[in-house]
C-alpha positions as CSV (number, residue, x, y, z in Angstrom):
1,M,59.0,156.1,40.5
2,P,59.8,152.4,40.3
3,S,63.5,153.4,40.6
4,S,62.7,155.5,43.7
5,A,60.6,152.7,45.3
6,S,63.4,150.3,44.6
7,S,66.0,152.6,46.2
8,L,63.7,153.1,49.2
9,A,63.3,149.3,49.6
10,G,67.0,148.9,49.4
11,L,67.6,151.6,51.9
12,L,65.1,150.0,54.3
13,G,66.7,146.6,53.8
14,M,70.1,148.0,54.6
15,L,68.7,149.8,57.7
16,A,67.1,146.5,58.9
17,F,70.4,144.7,58.4
18,V,72.2,147.4,60.4
19,V,69.6,147.2,63.2
20,C,69.8,143.4,63.3
21,F,73.6,143.5,63.3
22,A,73.6,146.1,66.1
23,L,71.2,144.0,68.2
24,C,73.3,140.9,67.7
25,W,76.5,142.8,68.6
26,L,74.8,144.3,71.7
27,G,73.6,140.8,72.7
28,A,77.0,139.3,72.3
29,K,78.5,142.2,74.3
30,W,76.0,141.6,77.0
31,V,77.0,137.9,77.2
32,R,80.7,138.8,77.4
33,T,80.0,141.3,80.1
34,E,78.0,138.8,82.1
35,I,80.7,136.2,81.8
36,K,83.3,138.8,83.0
37,R,81.0,139.8,85.9
38,R,80.6,136.2,87.0
39,S,84.3,135.6,86.6
40,K,85.1,138.6,88.7
41,A,82.7,137.5,91.3
42,R,84.3,134.1,91.5
43,T,87.8,135.7,91.7
44,T,86.7,138.0,94.6
45,A,85.1,135.0,96.3
46,L,88.3,133.0,95.8
47,A,90.4,135.7,97.4
48,T,88.2,136.3,100.4
49,S,86.2,133.1,101.0
50,R,87.0,131.0,104.1
51,Q,85.9,127.4,104.5
52,T,83.5,127.5,101.6
53,P,83.7,124.3,99.6
54,L,80.8,125.7,97.6
55,L,80.9,129.3,96.4
56,P,77.6,131.2,96.3
57,T,78.1,131.7,92.5
58,D,77.9,127.9,92.0
59,A,74.4,128.0,93.4
60,E,73.5,131.2,91.5
61,D,74.6,129.6,88.2
62,G,71.6,127.2,88.4
63,F,71.7,123.5,87.8
64,Q,71.3,120.8,85.2
65,P,68.5,118.2,86.0
66,C,69.4,114.7,85.1
67,P,67.1,113.2,82.5
68,S,67.2,109.8,84.2
69,C,67.0,110.4,87.9
70,G,66.1,114.2,88.2
71,F,69.1,115.0,90.4
72,E,70.1,118.7,90.1
73,N,73.8,118.8,89.0
74,F,76.1,121.7,89.0
75,M,76.2,123.5,85.7
76,R,79.7,122.4,84.9
77,A,78.8,118.7,85.0
78,I,78.9,116.5,81.9
79,F,77.5,113.3,83.5
80,C,75.1,113.0,86.4
81,T,77.2,112.8,89.6
82,V,74.5,110.6,91.2
83,C,73.5,108.0,88.6
84,G,76.1,108.5,85.9
85,S,73.8,109.4,83.0
86,E,75.0,111.7,80.3
87,L,73.4,115.2,80.8
88,H,71.5,116.6,77.9
89,V,71.3,120.3,77.6
90,P,68.2,121.0,75.4
91,S,68.1,123.7,72.8
92,C,65.7,126.6,73.1
93,D,63.3,125.0,70.6
94,E,63.0,121.8,72.7
95,V,61.8,123.7,75.8
96,G,60.2,126.7,74.1
97,V,62.3,129.3,76.0
98,T,64.6,131.9,74.5
99,S,67.3,132.2,77.2
100,F,71.0,131.6,77.6
101,E,70.2,129.6,80.8
102,V,67.6,127.3,79.1
103,I,68.2,124.3,81.4
104,I,67.1,126.1,84.5
105,H,63.6,126.5,83.1
106,M,63.0,122.9,82.4
107,T,59.9,121.5,83.9
108,K,59.6,118.2,85.8
109,E,57.5,116.8,83.0
110,Q,60.2,117.6,80.4
111,V,62.7,115.8,82.6
112,E,60.5,112.8,82.9
113,Q,60.0,112.7,79.1
114,M,63.8,112.9,78.6
115,G,64.3,110.0,81.0
116,S,61.7,107.6,79.6
117,K,64.4,105.2,78.4
118,S,65.2,102.0,80.4
119,L,67.2,102.7,83.5
120,T,70.1,100.9,85.3
121,T,69.8,99.8,88.9
122,R,71.9,102.8,90.0
123,Q,69.6,105.2,88.1
124,Q,66.5,103.5,89.6
125,R,68.0,103.8,93.1
126,A,68.6,107.5,92.4
127,R,65.0,108.0,91.3
128,Q,63.8,106.5,94.6
129,R,65.8,109.0,96.7
130,R,62.7,111.1,97.6
131,E,60.5,108.2,98.5
132,W,59.8,109.8,101.9
133,S,59.4,113.5,102.5
134,R,58.1,115.7,105.3
135,K,54.9,117.6,104.7
136,L,52.3,119.7,106.6
137,D,48.6,118.9,106.5
138,L,45.8,121.5,106.4
139,E,45.9,121.8,110.2
140,G,49.7,122.5,110.2
141,K,50.6,119.1,111.5
142,L,53.8,117.5,110.2
143,Y,53.7,114.0,108.7
144,W,55.6,111.6,106.5
145,Y,54.5,111.6,102.9
146,H,55.2,108.4,100.9
147,S,55.7,108.6,97.2
148,V,55.6,105.0,95.8
149,P,58.7,104.4,93.6
150,E,58.9,102.1,90.6
151,P,60.5,98.7,91.2
152,V,64.2,98.8,90.8
153,N,64.3,95.9,88.3
154,K,61.0,95.1,86.6
155,K,62.4,92.2,84.6
156,A,64.0,90.5,87.6
157,T,60.8,89.9,89.5
158,S,57.0,89.9,89.0
159,I,56.4,92.3,91.8
160,T,53.4,94.5,91.7
161,P,53.0,97.4,94.2
162,S,50.2,95.6,96.1
163,P,52.3,92.8,97.9
164,L,55.0,95.2,99.1
165,S,52.4,97.7,100.2
166,Q,51.6,95.4,103.1
167,F,54.7,96.6,104.8
168,P,54.6,100.1,106.5
169,G,57.6,102.4,106.7
170,Y,59.7,102.0,109.8
171,V,61.4,104.8,111.8
172,V,64.3,103.8,114.1
173,R,64.4,105.3,117.6
174,F,67.0,104.7,120.3
175,K,66.3,105.8,123.8
176,L,68.2,105.4,127.0
177,S,66.4,103.9,130.0
178,V,65.1,106.5,132.5
179,N,67.0,104.7,135.2
180,Y,70.4,105.1,133.4
181,H,73.1,107.3,134.8
182,Y,76.8,107.4,134.0
183,V,78.7,105.6,136.7
184,G,82.2,106.9,135.7
185,N,83.9,110.1,136.8
186,H,83.9,111.7,133.4
187,P,80.5,113.2,132.2
188,E,80.1,113.9,128.4
189,T,79.9,117.7,129.1
190,S,83.5,117.7,130.5
191,S,86.2,119.5,128.5
192,E,88.8,117.0,129.7
193,P,89.8,114.2,127.3
194,F,88.5,110.7,127.9
195,T,90.8,107.8,128.5
196,K,90.4,104.8,126.2
197,E,89.1,102.8,129.1
198,G,86.7,105.5,130.2
199,R,85.2,105.8,126.8
200,I,84.8,102.1,126.4
201,Q,83.1,102.0,129.8
202,Q,80.8,104.8,128.9
203,L,79.7,103.3,125.6
204,A,79.1,99.9,127.1
205,G,77.0,101.4,129.9
206,E,74.8,103.4,127.4
207,V,74.4,100.4,125.1
208,A,73.3,98.2,128.0
209,A,70.6,100.8,129.0
210,M,69.6,101.6,125.4
211,Q,66.3,100.5,123.9
212,M,65.7,100.4,120.2
213,T,62.2,100.6,118.8
214,L,60.8,100.6,115.3
215,L,57.8,103.0,114.9
216,D,55.2,103.0,112.2
217,V,55.7,106.2,110.2
218,A,52.1,107.2,111.1
219,K,53.2,107.4,114.7
220,A,56.6,109.0,114.3
221,N,57.5,112.7,114.7
222,P,59.3,113.7,111.4
223,V,61.6,116.2,113.2
224,V,63.0,113.8,115.8
225,S,66.3,112.1,115.0
226,S,67.1,108.4,115.4
227,L,68.6,109.2,118.8
228,C,65.3,110.8,119.9
229,I,66.8,114.3,119.6
230,I,64.1,116.9,118.8
231,M,65.0,119.5,116.2
232,S,66.3,122.6,117.9
233,F,64.2,124.7,115.6
234,Q,67.2,126.6,114.3
235,F,65.0,126.1,111.2
236,A,61.3,126.6,111.3
237,V,59.4,123.5,110.2
238,E,58.2,125.4,107.1
239,D,61.7,126.3,106.2
240,L,62.9,122.7,106.6
241,I,60.2,121.6,104.2
242,E,61.0,124.4,101.7
243,W,64.7,123.7,101.8
244,S,64.3,120.0,101.4
245,A,62.5,120.6,98.1
246,R,65.2,123.0,96.8
247,D,67.8,122.0,94.1
248,F,71.0,120.4,95.5
249,P,73.4,123.3,94.7
250,T,71.2,125.7,96.7
251,K,70.6,123.5,99.7
252,Y,74.3,122.5,99.8
253,A,75.3,126.2,99.8
254,K,73.1,126.6,102.9
255,F,74.6,123.6,104.6
256,V,78.1,124.9,104.0
257,S,77.2,128.3,105.4
258,H,76.1,126.6,108.7
259,T,79.0,124.2,109.0
260,S,81.4,127.1,108.3
261,T,79.9,128.9,111.3
262,L,80.4,125.8,113.5
263,L,84.1,125.6,112.6
264,R,84.7,129.4,113.1
265,H,83.3,129.1,116.6
266,A,86.1,126.7,117.5
267,S,88.9,128.6,115.6
268,G,90.8,129.2,118.8
269,T,91.4,125.6,119.7
270,V,93.7,123.2,117.9
271,L,93.8,119.5,118.6
272,R,97.0,117.8,117.7
273,I,97.0,114.0,117.2
274,Y,100.2,111.9,117.1
275,I,100.0,108.8,114.9
276,H,102.3,105.9,113.9
277,R,101.6,105.1,110.3
278,R,101.9,101.3,111.0
279,S,99.1,101.7,113.7
280,L,97.1,104.4,111.9
281,L,93.6,102.8,112.2
282,R,93.9,101.7,115.9
283,Q,95.5,104.9,117.2
284,S,93.1,107.1,115.1
285,M,90.1,105.3,116.5
286,E,91.4,105.7,120.1
287,H,92.3,109.4,119.7
288,L,89.0,110.4,118.0
289,S,87.0,108.7,120.7
290,E,89.0,110.3,123.5
291,I,88.2,113.9,122.3
292,P,85.4,115.5,124.5
293,A,82.3,116.2,122.5
294,A,82.6,119.9,123.2
295,H,85.8,120.0,121.2
296,M,84.8,117.9,118.2
297,D,84.4,121.1,116.0
298,S,88.0,122.2,116.8
299,L,90.8,122.4,114.3
300,L,92.6,119.1,113.8
301,R,96.3,118.7,113.1
302,I,98.2,115.5,112.5
303,D,101.8,114.5,113.3
304,F,103.1,111.2,112.0
305,I,105.5,110.0,114.6
306,G,109.1,109.5,113.3
307,E,108.6,111.8,110.3
308,S,109.9,115.3,109.9
309,G,106.8,116.7,108.2
310,I,105.0,119.5,110.0
311,D,101.2,119.6,109.4
312,A,100.2,122.8,107.8
313,G,97.1,121.1,106.5
314,G,98.6,118.6,104.0
315,L,99.2,115.9,106.5
316,H,95.7,116.3,107.8
317,R,94.3,115.7,104.4
318,E,96.6,112.7,103.8
319,W,95.6,111.2,107.2
320,F,91.9,111.7,106.3
321,A,92.4,109.8,103.0
322,L,94.5,107.0,104.6
323,L,92.0,106.6,107.5
324,G,89.1,106.4,105.1
325,N,90.8,103.6,103.2
326,A,91.6,101.8,106.4
327,I,88.1,102.0,107.7
328,A,86.6,100.6,104.5
329,D,89.0,97.7,104.4
330,P,87.1,94.5,105.2
331,A,90.0,93.4,107.4
332,S,89.3,96.3,109.8
333,G,86.1,94.5,110.9
334,I,84.1,97.8,111.0
335,F,82.0,97.5,107.8
336,K,81.1,94.7,105.4
337,C,80.4,95.0,101.7
338,V,76.7,94.3,101.1
339,N,76.5,95.0,97.4
340,D,79.4,93.9,95.2
341,R,78.2,95.9,92.2
342,D,77.9,99.2,93.9
343,R,80.6,98.5,96.6
344,T,78.4,99.8,99.3
345,L,79.1,99.2,103.0
346,Y,77.0,98.4,106.1
347,L,77.8,97.9,109.8
348,N,79.5,94.6,110.5
349,D,77.3,92.5,112.8
350,N,80.2,90.3,113.8
351,S,82.4,93.2,114.9
352,A,82.8,92.0,118.5
353,H,84.7,89.0,117.2
354,D,86.5,90.7,114.3
355,I,87.7,93.8,116.3
356,G,87.5,92.8,120.0
357,D,85.9,94.0,123.2
358,D,86.6,97.7,122.2
359,H,84.6,97.4,119.0
360,L,82.0,100.0,120.1
361,M,84.7,102.6,120.4
362,Y,85.6,102.0,116.8
363,F,82.0,102.6,115.6
364,H,81.8,105.7,117.8
365,S,85.0,107.1,116.2
366,V,83.9,106.2,112.7
367,G,80.8,108.2,113.3
368,R,82.9,111.2,114.5
369,F,85.1,110.7,111.4
370,I,82.1,111.0,109.1
371,G,80.9,114.0,111.1
372,R,84.2,115.7,110.6
373,A,84.0,115.0,106.9
374,L,80.7,116.8,106.8
375,L,82.0,119.7,108.9
376,E,85.2,120.2,106.8
377,G,83.7,119.5,103.3
378,A,86.0,116.5,103.0
379,T,85.2,113.1,101.4
380,I,85.4,109.7,103.1
381,G,86.4,107.5,100.1
382,F,83.7,104.9,100.6
383,H,80.0,104.5,100.0
384,L,77.5,103.6,102.7
385,A,74.5,101.5,101.8
386,T,71.2,103.3,101.2
387,P,69.5,102.0,104.4
388,L,72.4,103.4,106.5
389,L,72.2,106.7,104.8
390,K,68.5,106.9,105.5
391,I,69.0,106.1,109.1
392,I,71.6,108.9,109.5
393,L,69.1,111.3,107.9
394,G,66.2,110.1,110.2
395,L,64.2,108.9,107.2
396,P,61.8,106.0,107.3
397,L,63.0,102.6,106.1
398,S,61.0,100.6,103.5
399,F,61.0,96.9,102.9
400,T,62.3,97.6,99.4
401,D,65.5,99.1,101.0
402,L,66.5,95.5,101.6
403,E,67.4,95.3,97.9
404,F,70.3,97.8,98.5
405,F,71.4,95.8,101.5
406,D,71.3,92.2,100.2
407,P,70.0,91.9,96.7
408,Q,69.8,88.1,96.8
409,A,68.0,88.0,100.1
410,F,65.5,90.6,98.8
411,K,64.9,88.5,95.7
412,S,64.3,85.4,97.8
413,M,61.9,87.2,100.2
414,V,59.9,88.7,97.3
415,W,59.6,85.3,95.7
416,L,58.2,84.0,99.0
417,L,55.7,86.9,99.2
418,D,54.7,86.3,95.6
419,H,54.0,82.5,95.7
420,E,51.6,80.1,97.4
421,D,52.1,76.9,99.5
422,V,55.4,78.1,101.0
423,D,55.1,75.8,104.0
424,E,55.2,72.7,101.8
425,A,57.8,74.1,99.3
426,L,60.4,75.5,101.7
427,G,59.9,74.2,105.2
428,L,61.0,77.5,106.9
429,D,60.6,78.5,110.5
430,F,60.8,81.9,112.3
431,T,64.6,81.9,112.7
432,V,67.6,83.3,110.9
433,V,71.1,81.8,110.9
434,V,74.0,84.3,111.4
435,K,77.8,84.1,111.8
436,R,79.1,84.8,115.3
437,G,82.8,84.3,115.9
438,E,85.2,82.4,113.6
439,N,82.9,80.3,111.4
440,V,80.5,79.7,114.2
441,M,76.9,79.8,113.0
442,H,74.2,80.9,115.4
443,V,70.4,80.4,115.2
444,V,68.4,83.5,116.2
445,D,64.7,83.3,117.0
446,L,62.7,86.1,115.2
447,V,59.8,85.6,117.7
448,P,59.7,83.7,121.0
449,D,60.5,80.0,120.3
450,G,60.6,80.9,116.6
451,R,62.3,77.6,115.7
452,S,59.1,75.8,116.6
453,L,56.9,78.0,114.4
454,N,56.7,77.1,110.7
455,V,56.2,79.8,108.0
456,T,52.9,79.4,106.2
457,D,51.0,81.5,103.7
458,A,49.0,82.9,106.6
459,N,52.0,84.2,108.6
460,K,54.7,84.7,105.9
461,T,54.2,88.5,105.8
462,H,55.0,88.7,109.5
463,Y,58.0,86.4,109.0
464,L,59.4,88.6,106.3
465,E,58.8,91.7,108.3
466,R,60.7,90.3,111.3
467,K,63.5,89.0,109.1
468,F,63.8,92.5,107.5
469,Q,63.9,94.2,110.9
470,Y,66.5,91.8,112.3
471,L,68.9,91.9,109.3
472,L,68.9,95.6,108.9
473,L,68.6,96.8,112.5
474,E,68.4,94.4,115.4
475,S,71.6,92.5,114.5
476,V,73.6,95.8,114.6
477,A,71.6,97.8,117.2
478,D,74.6,98.4,119.5
479,Q,77.0,99.4,116.7
480,L,74.3,101.6,115.1
481,Y,73.6,103.5,118.3
482,V,77.2,104.5,119.0
483,F,77.8,105.2,115.3
484,L,75.0,107.7,115.2
485,K,76.0,109.2,118.5
486,G,79.5,109.9,117.0
487,I,78.0,111.7,113.9
488,Y,75.6,113.9,115.8
489,E,78.3,114.9,118.3
490,V,79.9,116.7,115.4
491,V,77.1,117.8,113.1
492,P,73.6,118.7,114.5
493,H,71.1,116.3,112.9
494,E,68.8,119.1,111.8
495,L,71.4,120.3,109.4
496,L,71.2,116.9,107.6
497,M,67.5,116.8,107.4
498,M,67.2,118.7,104.1
499,F,69.2,116.1,102.2
500,D,68.0,112.8,100.6
501,P,70.1,109.6,100.7
502,E,71.7,110.1,97.3
503,E,72.6,113.7,98.1
504,L,74.2,112.7,101.4
505,D,76.2,110.0,99.6
506,Y,77.4,112.7,97.1
507,V,78.3,115.1,100.0
508,L,80.3,112.3,101.7
509,C,82.0,110.8,98.7
510,G,82.0,113.4,95.9
511,S,82.5,112.2,92.3
512,D,84.8,109.3,91.4
513,E,85.6,110.9,88.0
514,I,88.0,113.8,87.7
515,D,87.0,116.5,85.2
516,V,90.3,117.5,83.7
517,D,88.7,120.5,81.9
518,D,87.5,121.9,85.3
519,W,90.9,121.2,86.8
520,E,92.8,123.0,84.0
521,R,90.3,125.9,84.0
522,S,90.7,126.4,87.8
523,T,94.6,126.2,87.8
524,K,96.9,129.1,88.5
525,Y,100.5,129.3,87.0
526,S,103.7,131.0,88.0
527,D,105.1,133.6,85.5
528,S,107.9,131.2,84.6
529,L,105.4,128.5,83.5
530,A,102.6,130.5,82.0
531,N,104.0,130.5,78.4
532,H,106.3,127.5,78.7
533,S,105.8,124.2,76.8
534,V,105.8,122.3,80.1
535,K,102.3,123.8,80.8
536,T,100.9,122.3,77.6
537,W,102.7,119.0,78.0
538,F,101.5,118.6,81.6
539,W,97.8,118.8,80.6
540,E,98.3,116.5,77.6
541,L,99.7,113.9,80.0
542,V,97.0,114.3,82.5
543,R,94.3,113.8,79.8
544,E,96.1,110.7,78.6
545,M,96.2,109.2,82.2
546,P,93.6,106.7,83.4
547,N,91.4,108.1,86.1
548,E,93.3,106.2,88.8
549,Y,96.5,108.0,88.0
550,R,94.7,111.4,88.0
551,R,93.5,110.6,91.5
552,R,97.1,109.7,92.5
553,L,98.3,113.0,91.1
554,L,95.6,114.9,92.9
555,Q,96.5,113.1,96.1
556,F,100.2,114.0,95.6
557,A,99.4,117.6,95.0
558,T,96.7,118.3,97.5
559,G,96.7,115.5,100.1
560,S,93.3,114.2,99.0
561,D,92.3,112.1,95.9
562,R,88.8,113.6,95.9
563,V,87.6,116.8,94.3
564,P,85.4,119.2,96.4
565,L,81.8,119.0,95.4
566,S,81.8,122.4,93.8
567,G,84.9,121.6,91.7
568,F,88.5,122.5,91.6
569,N,87.9,126.2,92.2
570,S,86.9,125.3,95.8
571,L,90.2,123.7,96.9
572,T,91.3,125.0,100.3
573,S,94.7,125.6,101.9
574,S,95.9,124.6,105.3
575,D,94.0,127.5,107.0
576,D,90.8,126.6,105.2
577,R,91.0,129.5,102.7
578,I,90.3,129.0,99.1
579,S,93.6,128.0,97.5
580,P,93.6,127.1,93.8
581,F,95.7,124.3,92.4
582,T,99.0,126.0,91.3
583,L,101.7,124.9,88.9
584,N,105.0,126.6,89.7
585,G,107.8,126.4,87.2
586,V,111.3,125.9,88.8
587,P,114.7,125.6,87.3
588,F,115.8,122.1,86.3
589,K,118.4,120.8,88.8
590,N,119.2,118.0,91.2
591,G,117.7,115.3,89.0
592,G,114.6,117.3,88.0
593,N,112.2,116.0,90.6
594,I,108.6,117.2,90.9
595,W,107.8,118.4,94.5
596,S,104.5,118.9,96.1
597,H,103.3,121.4,98.7
598,S,100.0,119.9,99.6
599,C,99.2,122.5,102.2
600,F,99.1,125.1,99.4
601,N,97.8,122.7,96.6
602,R,101.0,123.5,94.6
603,L,103.3,121.5,92.4
604,D,106.9,122.6,91.7
605,V,107.5,121.4,88.2
606,P,111.0,121.8,86.7
607,L,111.2,123.4,83.2
608,Y,112.0,120.2,81.3
609,E,113.4,120.5,77.8
610,S,111.2,117.7,76.4
611,R,107.8,116.1,76.9
612,K,109.4,112.7,77.5
613,K,111.4,113.9,80.5
614,L,108.3,115.4,82.1
615,Q,106.5,112.2,81.5
616,L,109.2,110.1,83.1
617,A,109.4,112.4,86.1
618,L,105.6,112.6,86.5
619,F,104.9,108.9,86.2
620,G,107.9,108.1,88.4
621,V,106.1,109.9,91.2
622,L,102.7,108.4,90.5
623,D,104.1,104.8,90.3
624,A,105.9,105.2,93.6
625,D,104.6,105.2,97.2
626,F,104.7,108.9,97.7
627,H,102.9,108.9,101.1
628,G,105.0,110.4,103.8
629,F,106.9,113.0,101.6
630,T,108.2,115.7,104.0
631,T,107.2,118.5,101.7
632,V,103.8,119.5,102.9
């Protein structure tokens, strides 16, 4: 009997082992099947998708919440694309969930616990991105909800929430006088191009009749834009609130679906712009401003005068990158850098001197340039300061936003708020000194006859409020109005309302870092290169490059040095169809040069006999000024 019992136990043990093995095998097979299914879905989308910088499967894959700022990153991300923190993918034991997609089930509390370590300024800024949100009260009335963020730098000041809470949130509103009417012969609704002089006249007339007001958030309608445009209710208010609370990949997928529709509506019209490279900024600003608003969603094509390249899409991308760099250059007079550490830009309040009498045309065109970037899924190559991003989105401004505009001024103003006897210590009055012209300093009264009114403990809050309002808004009111006008002429403001400032910055700028693994994973190869050593050597060299050289390589191959938000699998061709980066092996001849076809995202790489020869050819291209190559 013991022998029989022992045999039975052994048999049961063997059976249990077989069952466990079968379950494991079935589980592994399910995982492989699921991976293949998703891969096939991606391949199908790649073949058929049109103007889709974000594929639906990217949103379906879920997201990785950042442990520091809470931003919902795409699943492929290794570092947070907003604040730069390393992303931690917890094990099943850490979150108590047995799933292959554990990270999707993380709670906000778990994210907060993971992010309890000290944060950088960039991370703190990212955590404040949802300071203001739209909500409905019990009666169905829409209002602004304020979530008080933590101070950006607790060690730098002794701020407590109470002093800063004296300042309300401010909403910017621009409104034309009821007596205004356009005096020219070219109304905005016309389909005929403006002349440069006609556009300058129109903008000057609108600015002269424009009134800017700052509303307390309690009195502001949350679905009205900064230009007093009421939401067209393409979205219901409830839908807007719901989508604003969604994760970033999901809401960006919805945004792309709407902008794709806008582009398709204009698919029959092509606008061709002729530019001299040596006058790229000036001529681009003139041409962009001359386009009627009704055609700002049309297909753009670029011709560089005196060059033989024909724009099949590659020149357009190159122009976009070059123009972004020119706009961000301080010498252009359009923007000024307001934060050296983050390299963020704000409107230049001295632009009338730095640019000239047509400076408003420049800001109008830059607004249209940014609108086109949003429409096309392109990136602009520079970062706007947080207050400017909030104004574009129609979000309220807070006094603490001054820290992201002028950190030193903010620190000084907080010190003033935090200390007593300021009249004796500082001797301030209700004025601010600004630069106007070439090294000409101008005194501006913040209140009537402000230079005769001293700042005291009793009125210092009003002084700080007026100084904040002047620095951020009143000093650039004219420029800000035409800048916003340009953006909204391309992209309806309600499409932007679902984003927060950091999300909009990411949409406009993408990630500075290039993920080589994602690049290689999304690349296609010609048959001649698929099993050749050049393929291996190429990626070895790309991995060894500094990030700047990777961006140059991407610029050379695709016409843009930025990766689409959803990764390399969303690169598009000249006709806006998904077009993967392709390495095409060609015979070695005529010196073995590497050629690019940026309209197709393709590199023709000779089949070199050694890694060294490939390296010399590749870095020879990247060290040279390759702009203007006629192969597009």
